[in-house]
N, C-alpha and C positions, 0 to 999 in steps of 0.2 A: 218201293221198288229196289231190289238189291242189284248188285253189280252183274250177277249172272244173267238175270233177265234183261238188263240193259244191253249187255253185249250180244245176247241172242237176238233181240229186236233189231239192233244195229246191223248185225250180220245178215239177217233175213232181208232187211230193207235194202242193203247194198246189192244183194243178189237179185231182188225184184227190180231195182233201178237199172242194173246191168241188162237184164232181159228186156225191159221196156225200151232202153236206149237202142238195143239191137233191132227190135221189131219196128219201132217207130222210124228208125233210120232206113230200114229196108223198104217201108211203105212210101215214104215221102222223099221226093227228089230234092226238096228245099232243105231237108234235115239229114242229108246223107252223111254229114260229119259225125252224127251220133253212131252210125253203124261202124265208122272207122275207129271210134274210141270207146266201144262198149265194154271193153275189158278193164278199163281204168278202175271201176269200183270193186272188181273181184278180189284183189289182194287185201283190201281193207275188210271186205266181207269175210274172207277166209280167216284172217287174223282175229276178227271179232268172234267168229264161231269157235275158233280154237280157245280163245280166252273164256268163252261161256262154258265150254266142256272141261275146262281145267279144274282139278280138285283142290 
């Protein structure tokens, strides 16, 4: 596994985690903190995807 694929997998995983945090937090009253902090993984995901697309 090279660095590009590792960064791509990490970026997609961060975006999926962010979406899961938002939707799980919206559904459950006990886990509403997830909806408040769904944006936390987004910068890491964006940075990882930028590193994956770098030549």
